[in-house]
PLY file of the C-alpha trace (Angstrom):
ply
format ascii 1.0
element vertex 224
property float x
property float y
property float z
element edge 223
property int vertex1
property int vertex2
end_header
117.79 74.51 115.90
116.12 77.76 117.07
117.95 81.06 116.73
117.79 83.62 119.53
115.87 86.52 118.11
117.26 89.90 119.07
115.00 92.56 120.61
115.01 96.13 119.45
112.63 98.65 121.06
110.49 95.83 122.43
110.08 94.28 119.01
111.38 90.86 118.04
113.78 91.33 115.11
114.00 88.23 112.91
116.44 87.20 110.27
114.38 86.17 107.27
115.53 84.36 104.13
113.57 85.08 100.96
113.70 83.32 97.61
111.92 83.34 94.28
112.06 82.28 90.68
111.59 84.35 87.52
107.81 84.48 87.97
107.99 86.46 91.16
110.86 89.00 90.88
108.74 92.11 91.34
106.69 90.72 94.22
109.83 89.54 95.96
111.27 93.07 95.83
108.06 94.53 97.22
107.90 91.97 100.03
111.50 92.50 100.96
110.86 96.24 101.36
107.74 95.53 103.38
109.45 93.12 105.74
112.30 95.51 106.26
109.77 98.23 107.06
108.55 95.98 109.85
112.05 96.13 111.33
113.26 92.66 110.36
116.40 91.68 108.49
116.02 90.10 105.04
118.48 88.20 102.94
117.74 87.57 99.26
118.43 84.03 98.02
116.29 84.42 94.91
116.82 85.57 91.36
116.53 89.17 90.26
116.24 88.26 86.62
113.04 87.61 84.64
114.91 85.00 82.57
113.37 81.52 83.03
115.02 79.50 85.81
114.37 76.52 88.02
112.40 77.13 91.25
113.77 74.02 93.14
117.19 75.71 93.29
115.83 78.68 95.19
113.51 76.58 97.36
116.50 74.50 98.43
118.67 77.55 99.14
116.17 79.16 101.46
115.30 75.78 103.11
118.97 75.11 103.85
119.48 78.60 105.27
116.51 78.13 107.63
117.32 74.52 108.54
120.83 75.59 109.45
119.46 77.86 112.19
121.06 80.91 110.68
117.65 82.34 109.81
114.46 82.35 111.86
112.13 81.65 108.96
111.75 81.95 105.19
109.50 83.30 102.50
109.30 81.69 99.09
107.49 83.06 96.00
107.03 81.54 92.58
104.06 81.48 90.17
101.77 79.65 92.56
103.92 78.95 95.57
103.39 75.24 95.25
106.46 74.04 93.33
108.96 76.00 95.33
107.41 74.87 98.66
107.53 71.19 97.56
111.28 71.66 96.87
111.81 73.30 100.28
110.04 70.49 102.09
112.58 68.00 100.84
115.14 69.55 103.23
115.14 67.87 106.61
113.66 70.05 109.38
111.64 72.23 107.05
107.88 72.76 107.28
106.96 74.97 104.34
103.32 75.85 103.81
101.57 77.50 100.88
99.35 80.39 102.02
96.85 82.25 99.81
94.93 83.95 102.58
95.70 85.46 105.99
93.84 82.82 108.07
96.02 80.08 106.65
99.19 82.18 107.16
98.32 82.65 110.83
97.33 79.02 111.43
100.37 77.47 109.80
102.44 79.18 112.47
100.06 78.68 115.37
99.31 75.01 114.71
102.05 73.69 112.40
105.01 75.88 113.45
105.81 76.37 109.75
109.27 77.82 109.34
108.67 78.84 105.72
105.62 80.24 103.97
105.11 80.32 100.23
102.73 82.01 97.89
102.34 82.77 94.21
102.65 86.08 92.33
100.06 84.75 89.90
97.66 83.91 92.68
97.75 86.77 95.21
97.98 90.52 94.73
100.57 92.73 96.32
98.43 93.94 99.25
97.22 90.46 100.04
100.79 89.17 99.89
101.77 91.81 102.47
98.79 90.83 104.71
99.85 87.15 104.46
103.40 87.94 105.45
102.24 90.13 108.38
99.80 87.42 109.62
102.52 84.81 109.55
105.28 86.92 111.14
103.10 88.19 113.99
101.65 84.74 114.84
103.12 82.50 117.56
103.30 78.72 117.83
100.74 77.47 120.37
102.55 74.21 121.28
100.56 71.75 123.31
98.76 69.10 121.24
100.21 70.68 118.10
103.74 70.03 119.31
102.89 66.33 119.58
101.72 66.24 115.99
104.85 68.04 114.74
106.91 65.46 116.65
105.08 62.76 114.70
106.19 64.35 111.45
109.78 64.56 112.73
109.69 60.89 113.72
108.52 59.91 110.24
111.23 61.92 108.57
113.90 60.57 110.93
112.83 57.00 110.36
112.79 57.50 106.58
116.27 58.99 106.59
117.62 56.06 108.62
115.90 53.62 106.27
117.40 55.18 103.16
120.83 55.42 104.84
120.56 51.71 105.72
119.67 50.74 102.17
122.60 52.75 100.83
124.96 50.97 103.21
123.52 47.67 102.14
124.00 48.38 98.40
127.56 49.70 99.04
128.32 46.59 100.99
127.05 44.33 98.26
128.97 46.06 95.48
132.19 46.25 97.46
131.95 42.77 98.98
131.77 44.21 102.46
129.23 41.84 103.99
129.44 43.37 107.46
128.50 46.72 106.00
125.66 45.18 104.01
124.28 43.36 107.04
124.56 46.51 109.10
122.71 48.42 106.42
119.87 45.95 106.51
119.57 46.26 110.28
119.65 50.08 110.07
116.93 50.08 107.40
114.65 47.86 109.47
115.27 50.05 112.52
114.30 53.04 110.42
111.08 51.46 109.33
110.31 50.51 112.95
111.00 54.05 114.17
108.72 55.47 111.55
105.84 53.20 112.55
106.57 53.70 116.24
106.51 57.48 115.88
103.15 57.49 114.14
101.72 55.11 116.73
102.94 57.20 119.70
101.58 60.39 118.17
98.21 58.75 117.46
97.95 57.47 121.00
98.71 60.95 122.42
96.08 62.51 120.21
93.52 59.92 121.36
94.39 60.64 125.01
93.98 64.36 124.42
90.54 63.65 122.87
89.47 61.48 125.77
90.59 64.13 128.28
88.65 66.86 126.44
85.56 64.66 126.23
85.80 63.78 129.89
86.21 67.43 130.79
83.10 68.33 128.77
81.02 65.59 130.39
82.22 66.59 133.83
81.26 70.20 133.27
77.81 69.19 132.05
77.21 66.88 135.02
78.52 69.42 137.47
0 1
1 2
2 3
3 4
4 5
5 6
6 7
7 8
8 9
9 10
10 11
11 12
12 13
13 14
14 15
15 16
16 17
17 18
18 19
19 20
20 21
21 22
22 23
23 24
24 25
25 26
26 27
27 28
28 29
29 30
30 31
31 32
32 33
33 34
34 35
35 36
36 37
37 38
38 39
39 40
40 41
41 42
42 43
43 44
44 45
45 46
46 47
47 48
48 49
49 50
50 51
51 52
52 53
53 54
54 55
55 56
56 57
57 58
58 59
59 60
60 61
61 62
62 63
63 64
64 65
65 66
66 67
67 68
68 69
69 70
70 71
71 72
72 73
73 74
74 75
75 76
76 77
77 78
78 79
79 80
80 81
81 82
82 83
83 84
84 85
85 86
86 87
87 88
88 89
89 90
90 91
91 92
92 93
93 94
94 95
95 96
96 97
97 98
98 99
99 100
100 101
101 102
102 103
103 104
104 105
105 106
106 107
107 108
108 109
109 110
110 111
111 112
112 113
113 114
114 115
115 116
116 117
117 118
118 119
119 120
120 121
121 122
122 123
123 124
124 125
125 126
126 127
127 128
128 129
129 130
130 131
131 132
132 133
133 134
134 135
135 136
136 137
137 138
138 139
139 140
140 141
141 142
142 143
143 144
144 145
145 146
146 147
147 148
148 149
149 150
150 151
151 152
152 153
153 154
154 155
155 156
156 157
157 158
158 159
159 160
160 161
161 162
162 163
163 164
164 165
165 166
166 167
167 168
168 169
169 170
170 171
171 172
172 173
173 174
174 175
175 176
176 177
177 178
178 179
179 180
180 181
181 182
182 183
183 184
184 185
185 186
186 187
187 188
188 189
189 190
190 191
191 192
192 193
193 194
194 195
195 196
196 197
197 198
198 199
199 200
200 201
201 202
202 203
203 204
204 205
205 206
206 207
207 208
208 209
209 210
210 211
211 212
212 213
213 214
214 215
215 216
216 217
217 218
218 219
219 220
220 221
221 222
222 223
């Protein structure tokens, strides 16, 4: 679900969720101040303590906040950015990408429509971190062929969720002696597998069609 971003003095003002573990407390504070200086609203879901903690907790908090539609996007910071982004990507609807340079930060928005970026305090310095955030926040999703590929990802996730739900219904039915529920679970699981395969196939066909159209356009221009 996409929030409607408010406009203030011709600038899009975004609500941004930020989270971190113990390895990135200071960088989180700096980035919060920087994002606020750009005119955006920031909510802290991370820890402010240097005491050792578990990064999946904060990755999930930010991911849930973004997936709910309450926030436009999220920023996650841990030692490397990797672990916390993996945790965030387990939440349905989240596309979290690790960025250690500005080109990647710009492209994950333009091509992948990433709704969360992550980086590591042990990997990037303060100024580079600011540049990464700026590159991401000022980039715009290009849509087109990229939207088709993102739809492929969504189809895979949707099919997997349905498959797991079906298997859960099947096991519940077996253990409770509810054979109708068990049989329904099996059918749901098979439908989920089919939707996953179908989504990948449709996306692949669309990409091939785009490639053929581009090739034909190039040949036509040469001949012309």
